[in-house]
Wavefront OBJ file of the C-alpha trace (Angstrom):
o trace
v -6.747 -91.739 48.149
v -6.488 -95.129 46.556
v -6.572 -96.853 50.126
v -10.001 -95.103 49.906
v -10.525 -96.534 46.921
v -10.417 -100.285 48.251
v -13.119 -99.893 50.607
v -15.373 -98.557 47.993
v -14.827 -100.688 44.855
v -13.593 -103.882 46.706
v -11.645 -105.985 44.803
v -13.337 -105.528 41.288
v -12.766 -104.377 37.982
v -13.378 -100.949 38.849
v -11.287 -100.633 41.574
v -8.342 -100.990 39.343
v -9.937 -97.857 37.240
v -10.555 -96.223 40.243
v -7.041 -96.468 40.974
v -5.792 -95.366 37.841
v -8.404 -92.774 38.213
v -6.690 -91.585 41.012
v -2.748 -91.663 40.620
v -4.415 -89.355 37.172
v -5.487 -86.578 39.522
v -2.240 -86.514 41.907
v -0.637 -86.608 39.018
v -2.328 -83.495 37.373
v -2.631 -81.740 40.900
v 1.454 -81.546 41.270
v 2.010 -80.319 38.147
v -0.941 -77.763 37.919
v 0.797 -76.341 41.161
v 4.290 -76.573 39.956
v 3.626 -75.254 36.153
v 0.366 -74.109 36.393
v -0.280 -76.646 33.051
v -2.211 -79.434 32.649
v -0.296 -81.410 30.285
v -3.109 -83.037 27.006
v -0.809 -86.536 27.725
v -2.942 -86.786 31.236
v -5.789 -85.036 30.250
v -6.112 -86.440 27.265
v -5.868 -90.390 28.395
v -7.603 -89.447 31.203
v -10.792 -89.138 29.135
v -9.983 -91.767 27.250
v -10.167 -94.647 30.418
v -12.974 -92.802 31.528
v -15.155 -93.506 28.418
v -13.307 -97.321 28.106
v -14.418 -97.671 31.910
v -17.690 -96.488 31.090
v -18.033 -98.824 27.947
v -19.054 -101.626 30.136
v -20.960 -98.995 32.429
v -18.630 -99.260 35.647
v -19.404 -96.307 36.896
v -21.889 -94.605 34.522
v -23.566 -95.546 31.426
v -21.404 -94.874 27.925
v -23.929 -92.309 27.173
v -23.763 -90.086 30.057
v -19.445 -90.462 30.187
v -20.213 -89.528 26.160
v -21.715 -86.530 26.991
v -20.168 -85.909 30.573
v -17.377 -84.964 28.535
v -18.530 -82.896 25.647
v -20.880 -80.951 28.209
v -17.166 -80.699 31.031
v -15.376 -79.484 27.943
v -18.393 -77.377 26.611
v -19.518 -75.179 29.976
v -16.093 -74.352 30.967
v -15.248 -73.189 27.356
v -18.241 -71.401 27.483
v -17.571 -69.704 30.573
v -13.868 -68.966 29.784
v -14.899 -67.259 26.368
v -18.030 -65.533 28.058
v -15.365 -64.162 30.473
v -12.545 -62.584 27.963
v -15.396 -61.695 25.836
v -16.354 -58.841 29.039
v -13.060 -58.419 30.350
v -10.750 -59.028 27.395
v -8.596 -61.175 29.535
v -8.318 -65.230 29.845
v -9.410 -66.447 33.024
v -8.107 -70.049 32.805
v -6.530 -72.659 30.643
v -7.789 -74.696 27.982
v -6.096 -78.253 29.912
v -9.284 -77.156 32.856
v -11.719 -77.896 30.081
v -9.819 -81.102 29.139
v -9.456 -82.259 33.077
v -13.568 -81.449 33.518
v -13.993 -83.049 30.216
v -12.142 -86.312 31.736
v -14.133 -86.110 34.597
v -17.327 -86.381 32.667
v -16.344 -89.121 30.924
v -15.747 -90.741 34.435
v -18.596 -89.429 36.381
v -21.099 -88.942 33.789
v -23.090 -85.426 32.866
v -25.273 -85.595 35.687
v -22.637 -84.945 38.052
v -21.027 -82.014 36.464
v -22.821 -79.280 38.308
v -22.027 -80.278 41.283
v -17.886 -81.158 40.429
v -18.200 -77.465 39.044
v -19.545 -76.016 42.470
v -17.560 -78.218 44.883
v -14.320 -76.417 42.891
v -15.275 -73.557 42.444
v -16.708 -72.975 45.554
v -13.030 -74.728 47.734
v -11.260 -72.278 44.825
v -13.064 -69.081 45.675
v -12.217 -69.849 49.580
v -8.503 -70.908 49.255
v -8.085 -67.869 47.211
v -9.660 -65.860 50.202
v -7.790 -67.589 52.612
v -4.363 -66.448 50.623
v -5.529 -63.159 50.135
v -6.251 -62.656 53.702
v -3.070 -63.804 54.603
v -1.553 -61.829 52.373
v 0.452 -64.659 50.553
v -1.567 -63.765 47.440
v -2.476 -60.338 45.997
v -6.445 -60.395 44.697
v -5.154 -60.991 41.128
v -2.697 -63.377 41.240
v -3.240 -66.651 39.862
v -4.421 -69.534 40.742
v -4.157 -73.525 39.619
v -7.668 -74.331 39.299
v -6.681 -78.199 38.254
v -6.233 -78.904 41.904
v -9.709 -78.168 43.091
v -11.124 -79.720 39.504
v -9.474 -82.953 40.689
v -10.380 -83.374 44.082
v -14.028 -82.013 43.052
v -13.682 -85.197 40.658
v -12.802 -87.669 43.192
v -14.924 -86.620 45.719
v -17.749 -87.124 43.208
v -16.168 -90.150 41.692
v -16.205 -91.761 45.453
v -19.360 -89.881 47.183
v -21.477 -88.546 44.527
v -21.629 -92.191 43.070
v -22.870 -94.306 45.664
l 1 2 3 4 5 6 7 8 9 10 11 12 13 14 15 16 17 18 19 20 21 22 23 24 25 26 27 28 29 30 31 32 33 34 35 36 37 38 39 40 41 42 43 44 45 46 47 48 49 50 51 52 53 54 55 56 57 58 59 60 61 62 63 64 65 66 67 68 69 70 71 72 73 74 75 76 77 78 79 80 81 82 83 84 85 86 87 88 89 90 91 92 93 94 95 96 97 98 99 100 101 102 103 104 105 106 107 108 109 110 111 112 113 114 115 116 117 118 119 120 121 122 123 124 125 126 127 128 129 130 131 132 133 134 135 136 137 138 139 140 141 142 143 144 145 146 147 148 149 150 151 152 153 154 155 156 157 158 159 160 161
């Protein structure tokens, strides 16, 4: 993950920011898998660092980054509340909203649909494989953070170049 950043960005300030991005995502993945939580003390700084990076348009314009953070948070917030209204049950944690907001701050609003699509498809496939292999029951919760993180990473490194 971090080696790939060096190839994509070369010896630049963007590389330093990309490495920070990778390290945060790796930490968030392991924490979410272990605890089913995405802690604010990682998701919120990741969001702010993304906005700071894009203040200088390292990865996207500041306007796109701010809208990415807003639309990222609001899109999962809306999905959560619609699902809860229909089923009476929560579908994800608020940490997922914050992580997608952070990813939007890094990639901009234009790439949020790609992140949502990639993370949803990979999460669904993972869940189906676990069910087919009898490692999970159909309603067993699965940490969604790693799928968001993977899609965000792929989008930052491939979707923008």
